[in-house]
C-alpha positions in Angstrom: 94.2 85.1 42.4 92.9 81.6 41.5 90.0 80.6 39.3 86.7 81.1 41.1 83.0 81.6 40.6 82.3 84.5 38.3 78.5 84.3 37.9 75.9 83.4 40.6 73.8 80.2 40.3 70.3 81.0 39.1 68.3 82.8 41.7 64.8 81.6 42.3 61.9 82.1 44.7 60.7 79.1 46.7 56.9 79.0 46.8 55.2 76.0 48.4 56.9 73.0 46.8 58.3 74.8 43.7 61.3 76.9 42.7 60.1 79.9 40.7 62.5 81.7 38.3 62.5 85.1 36.7 60.6 84.2 33.6 57.7 86.7 33.2 58.7 88.6 36.3 60.6 91.8 36.9 64.2 91.2 38.1 66.8 93.0 40.2 70.5 92.9 39.2 73.0 91.6 41.7 76.3 93.4 41.6 79.8 92.2 42.5 81.1 94.9 44.9 84.7 94.2 43.9 84.2 95.3 40.2 80.6 96.5 39.9 79.8 93.8 37.4 76.3 92.3 37.3 76.6 88.6 38.4 73.0 87.6 38.6 69.3 88.5 38.6 66.8 88.3 41.4 63.2 87.6 40.5 60.7 90.0 42.1 57.8 88.3 43.9 54.4 89.4 42.6 51.3 89.8 44.8 50.2 86.4 43.6 53.5 84.9 44.6 53.2 86.4 48.1 49.6 85.1 48.4 50.8 81.7 47.4 53.7 81.7 49.9 51.4 82.7 52.7 48.9 80.0 51.8 51.6 77.4 51.6 53.0 78.4 55.0 49.5 78.3 56.5 48.7 74.9 55.2 52.1 73.4 56.1 51.8 74.7 59.7 49.0 72.3 60.3 51.3 69.3 60.0 54.7 70.7 60.7 53.6 72.0 64.1 52.5 68.5 65.0 55.6 66.8 63.6 57.7 65.0 66.2 60.4 67.5 67.5 63.2 65.0 67.0 62.0 64.5 63.4 62.2 68.2 62.8 65.6 68.2 64.4 66.9 65.5 62.1 65.9 67.5 59.0 67.6 70.7 60.3 70.8 68.7 61.2 70.9 67.1 57.8 70.6 70.5 56.2 73.5 71.7 58.3 75.6 68.7 57.1 74.7 69.6 53.5 75.9 73.1 54.0 79.3 71.8 55.3 79.5 69.5 52.2 78.8 72.5 49.9 80.8 75.0 51.8 83.2 75.9 49.0 80.7 76.8 46.3 78.4 78.5 48.8 81.4 80.6 50.1 82.4 81.6 46.6 78.9 82.7 45.8 78.8 84.7 49.0 82.1 86.5 48.2 80.9 87.2 44.7 77.6 88.8 45.8 78.7 90.3 49.2 82.3 91.2 48.7 83.7 89.7 51.9 86.9 87.9 51.6 86.8 84.1 50.9 88.1 83.2 54.4 85.3 85.1 56.1 82.7 83.5 53.7 84.0 80.0 54.5 83.9 80.7 58.2 80.3 81.9 57.9 79.2 78.7 56.2 80.7 76.5 58.9 79.5 78.7 61.8 76.0 78.7 60.3 75.9 74.9 60.2 77.0 74.9 63.8 74.1 77.2 64.7 71.6 75.0 62.9 72.8 72.0 64.8 72.4 73.8 68.1 68.9 75.1 67.2 67.8 71.6 66.1 68.6 70.0 69.4 67.0 72.8 71.4 63.6 72.0 69.9 62.8 68.8 71.8 64.0 70.5 75.0 61.2 73.0 75.1 59.0 71.5 77.8 56.1 72.7 79.9 55.3 72.8 83.6 52.9 71.0 85.9 51.5 73.4 88.5 50.6 71.9 91.9 47.0 72.6 92.9 44.7 71.8 95.8 42.3 69.9 93.6 43.6 66.3 93.9 41.4 65.2 91.0 42.8 67.7 88.5 45.9 69.0 86.9 47.1 72.4 85.9 49.6 72.6 83.0 51.5 75.3 81.2 52.7 74.0 77.8 54.6 75.7 75.0 53.2 75.6 71.5 54.6 76.9 68.1 53.2 80.5 67.7 52.4 80.0 64.0 53.7 81.0 60.5 56.5 83.5 60.8 57.5 86.4 58.5 61.3 86.7 58.6 63.2 89.7 57.2 67.0 89.5 56.9 69.9 91.7 55.9 72.9 91.4 53.6 75.9 91.6 55.8 75.7 87.9 57.0 73.6 86.6 54.2 73.7 83.0 55.3 74.0 83.2 59.1 71.2 85.7 59.7 68.5 83.8 57.7 69.7 80.5 59.2 69.4 81.8 62.8 65.8 82.7 62.2 64.7 79.8 60.1 66.4 77.0 62.1 65.0 78.4 65.4 61.5 78.8 63.9 61.5 75.3 62.3 62.8 73.7 65.5 60.0 75.3 67.4 57.4 74.0 65.0 56.7 77.1 63.0 56.6 77.6 59.2 58.4 80.6 57.6 58.0 83.1 54.8 61.6 84.4 54.4 62.2 87.8 52.8 66.0 87.7 52.3 68.3 90.5 51.0 68.1 91.2 47.3 71.8 92.2 47.4 73.0 88.8 48.4 70.3 86.3 47.3 72.5 83.2 46.5 73.3 82.6 50.1 69.6 82.4 51.1 68.9 80.2 48.2 71.6 77.8 49.3 70.1 77.6 52.8 66.7 76.8 51.5 68.0 74.3 49.0 69.8 72.5 51.7 66.6 72.3 53.8 64.7 71.0 50.8 67.3 68.4 50.0 67.3 67.4 53.7 63.6 66.4 53.3 61.8 69.6 54.6 58.1 69.2 53.6 56.7 71.6 50.9 55.6 75.0 52.2 57.4 74.9 55.5 59.9 77.4 54.3 59.1 79.9 51.5 61.7 82.3 50.1 60.7 85.6 48.4 62.6 88.6 47.1 61.4 91.9 45.7 60.1 95.3 46.9 60.9 95.4 50.6 58.1 97.9 51.5 55.5 95.9 49.5 56.5 92.6 50.9 56.8 93.7 54.5 53.3 95.3 54.4 51.8 92.3 52.7 53.3 89.7 55.0 52.8 91.6 58.3 49.2 92.6 57.6 48.3 89.0 56.5 46.2 87.2 59.2 48.3 84.1 58.4 51.5 85.6 59.9 51.6 85.3 63.7 55.1 86.4 64.4 57.6 88.9 62.8 61.4 88.6 63.0 63.6 91.4 61.6 67.3 92.0 61.4 68.5 95.3 59.9 68.7 99.0 60.5 67.0 100.7 63.4 64.9 103.1 61.2 63.5 100.2 59.2 63.0 98.1 62.3 60.9 100.8 63.8 58.7 100.9 60.6 58.1 97.2 60.8 57.4 97.4 64.5 54.7 100.0 63.8 53.2 97.7 61.1 53.3 94.8 63.5 51.9 96.9 66.4 48.9 97.9 64.2 48.1 94.2 63.9 48.9 93.4 67.5 51.6 90.9 66.4 54.8 90.2 68.4 58.0 91.2 66.7 61.7 90.3 67.3 64.1 93.1 66.4 67.9 92.8 66.0 69.0 96.3 65.0 72.0 98.5 64.8 74.9 98.8 67.2 77.7 101.2 68.0 80.0 99.1 70.1 82.4 100.8 72.5 85.8 99.3 73.4 87.1 100.4 76.8 90.9 100.0 77.0 92.4 100.6 80.4 96.0 101.5 81.1 96.7 98.1 82.8 95.9 96.2 79.5 98.4 94.7 77.1 98.1 97.5 74.7 100.0 96.0 71.7 98.0 92.8 72.0 94.7 94.7 72.2 95.7 96.8 69.1 96.4 93.6 67.2 93.1 92.0 68.1 91.3 95.3 67.5 92.7 95.4 64.0 91.5 92.0 63.0 88.1 92.4 64.7 87.5 95.7 62.9 88.5 94.4 59.5 86.2 91.4 59.8 83.5 91.8 57.2 85.0 95.3 56.5 83.4 96.5 59.7 79.9 95.8 58.4 78.6 94.1 61.5 76.2 95.3 64.1 78.6 94.0 66.8 81.7 95.5 65.3 84.0 97.6 67.6 83.7 101.2 66.7 84.2 103.7 69.5 87.6 103.1 71.1 87.7 104.7 74.6 91.4 104.6 75.7 92.7 105.5 79.1 95.1 108.5 78.8 98.1 106.7 80.2 98.3 104.3 77.2 96.4 106.5 74.7 99.4 107.5 72.5 100.7 103.9 72.5 97.4 102.5 71.3 96.9 105.1 68.6 100.4 104.4 67.2 100.0 100.6 67.3 96.6 100.4 65.7 97.5 103.1 63.1 100.7 101.2 62.0 98.6 98.0 61.4 95.9 99.8 59.4 98.4 101.8 57.3 99.7 98.5 55.8 96.4 96.7 55.5 96.0 94.7 52.3 92.7 95.9 50.7 91.6 93.9 47.6 89.1 91.7 46.0 87.8 89.0 48.4 89.3 86.3 46.2 92.8 87.7 46.4 95.4 85.7 48.4 96.5 87.5 51.5 93.7 90.1 51.5 92.9 91.5 54.9 89.9 93.7 53.9 87.7 93.2 51.0 85.4 95.9 49.5 82.4 97.3 51.1 79.1 95.7 50.0 77.6 98.5 48.0 77.9 102.1 46.7 75.6 103.2 49.5 78.0 101.8 52.2 81.0 103.3 50.4 79.4 106.7 50.1 78.6 106.7 53.9 82.3 106.6 54.9 83.9 109.8 53.8 81.3 112.2 55.2 81.9 110.7 58.7 85.6 111.1 58.4 85.4 114.6 57.0 83.0 115.7 59.8 85.3 114.3 62.5 88.3 116.0 61.0 86.4 119.3 60.7 85.6 119.1 64.4 89.2 118.4 65.5 90.0 114.7 64.9 93.3 113.5 63.4 93.5 110.9 60.6 96.4 108.6 61.6 95.7 105.9 59.0 93.5 105.7 55.9 90.9 108.3 55.5 90.3 107.6 51.9 88.6 105.3 49.4 88.5 104.4 45.8 85.3 103.3 44.0 86.6 103.6 40.5 86.6 99.8 40.1 84.9 98.5 43.3 83.8 99.8 46.7 87.2 99.8 48.4 87.6 102.1 51.5 90.9 101.9 53.3 90.8 101.0 57.0 90.8 104.3 58.8 92.0 105.4 62.2 90.7 108.7 63.7 92.4 109.9 66.8 91.3 112.7 69.3 87.7 112.3 68.1 85.5 114.9 69.9 82.2 113.7 71.3 80.4 116.2 69.0 81.5 114.3 65.9 78.8 112.4 64.1 80.7 109.1 64.2 80.4 109.1 68.0 76.6 108.9 67.6 76.1 107.4 64.2 77.1 103.7 63.5 79.6 103.8 60.6 79.0 100.2 59.5 82.4 100.3 57.9 86.2 100.1 58.6 86.5 103.3 60.7 88.1 103.2 64.2 87.2 106.3 66.2 89.5 106.9 69.3 89.0 109.2 72.2 90.7 109.4 75.6 89.3 109.1 79.1 90.8 109.5 82.6 88.7 107.4 85.0 86.6 104.3 84.9 83.4 106.2 85.7 84.1 108.5 82.8 84.7 105.5 80.5 81.5 103.8 81.5 79.5 107.0 81.1 80.9 107.6 77.6 80.2 104.0 76.6 76.6 104.1 77.7 75.9 107.6 76.3 74.5 106.4 73.0 71.1 105.2 71.9 72.4 101.8 71.0 72.9 98.9 73.4 74.0 95.8 71.5 77.6 94.9 72.2 80.5 96.3 74.3 84.1 95.3 74.9 86.5 96.0 77.7 90.2 95.2 78.2 91.8 95.3 81.6 94.2 93.2 83.7 92.5 94.3 86.9 90.4 91.3 88.0 88.0 93.3 90.1 87.4 95.8 87.3 86.9 92.9 84.8 84.2 91.5 87.2 82.6 94.9 87.8 82.3 96.3 84.3 79.7 93.9 82.7 77.2 95.1 85.4 77.9 98.8 84.6 77.7 98.6 80.8 74.1 99.0 79.5 74.4 96.5 76.6 72.8 93.2 75.8 76.3 91.6 75.3 79.5 92.5 77.0 82.9 90.8 76.3 85.9 91.3 78.6 89.4 90.8 77.3 88.4 89.4 74.0 86.4 90.4 70.9 83.5 88.4 69.6 79.9 88.0 70.9 77.2 85.5 70.0 78.5 81.9 69.8 76.6 79.0 68.2 74.6 78.4 71.4 74.5 81.8 73.2 72.0 84.6 73.6 72.4 87.3 70.9 70.4 90.5 71.4 70.5 94.1 72.5 68.8 96.9 74.4 67.5 100.4 73.7 67.6 101.3 70.0 69.4 98.0 69.2 66.1 96.1 69.5 64.8 93.3 71.7 64.6 89.5 71.7 67.3 87.0 71.0 68.7 85.5 67.8 70.8 82.8 69.6 70.8 80.3 72.3 67.8 78.5 73.8 66.1 82.0 74.0 66.0 82.0 70.2 63.4 79.2 70.2 61.3 81.0 72.8 60.8 83.8 70.3 58.7 81.3 68.2 56.7 79.7 71.0 53.6 80.8 72.9 52.3 79.3 76.1 48.9 77.7 76.8 47.4 77.1 80.3 45.5 73.7 80.5 43.4 72.9 83.5 41.8 69.5 83.8 
């Protein structure tokens, strides 16, 4: 292990044109998941802070919404360039506060910058329509306009990418933002906002607050200033915010949980699929809404796949995210660690076999070993409840119809994966799987410029691609 950041940079709120520290305010400790040491303090926004942030966003919208789209794009792209220049210190802070291994953190910084570049260039492309009419002396137009100040709520598992997706799309569309980022991982959000400020973003266009989630969400959503709500997080919390927004007749974008199935057919390259499954599952310690979780394996290759993935997981290197050669870093919190063992124990009690892992150690940090559960019955909680951790649940199937039915038989509909060498099946499956994103013969969904969203209890709207900007636009009919 080499020298690295051991204490977070000072965490501050951004209100209007000022950074506001913790002096005179309540603070929340930030914990390093690898050793449980406090590495920083987050200032809690007061009611006066929230009022000031709303006022700043409201005032700044009057000019930012009328700023030339290419000028807005240039600021966002300059901020992306600054993130790349500052990638190493940002990545170290992310690993310190979130736990993910340093390679994942570096990758997140660079991917985030790519997303921001893409969102920047989409802004000027949002154009309207001219509608032909019988009235030769007149015109009928439909034009897009920025919807107004946005309240954005983000989660801790991708503490730079998730805020950047929302903020860059909203800014490119001409909206201002009050961002409530995750208190568990504040330094990443501060780094994003600092890059935007240093790139020349006018005061008040982006405001950053931390604090009591319930108080902040109610204050922001109920404020007449806010015209759009965007949330990424758990399904239960998303439903609560949707109810608040609905009471105010405000549109909301929800990116919620997932419980991704992986369909592995007997004509697939099983050993190759096991290897890619191993790396995909260990990414971010499985703490991703699009992480593969329910592995549905055709009976002809079932034993081979279980043996192959179990061998990989048994020898996985689990350590502090700064450790050279680490394959899985700690889970992000005690809450995430505590959620793992009950799911494993329940599955075993109902007939599943532990073929790798099945245990954790939180004596120093929140380390849970990558776990493989074979022969998992459909009655096990893990077949219904998203583990959001490094657990692979495997169950067999016989026919394609059975596999599709099992895959679709959950409340979630974010991502699904399938592996087959049958070209006709590969073409057929995406239309049969009831998910917002389907990937065939590879893992990974949601590129820098692609749609990212789900169905059913996984929410609605898009966090990526051109559709992301549409979330922050409204249309106006003009007849002259």
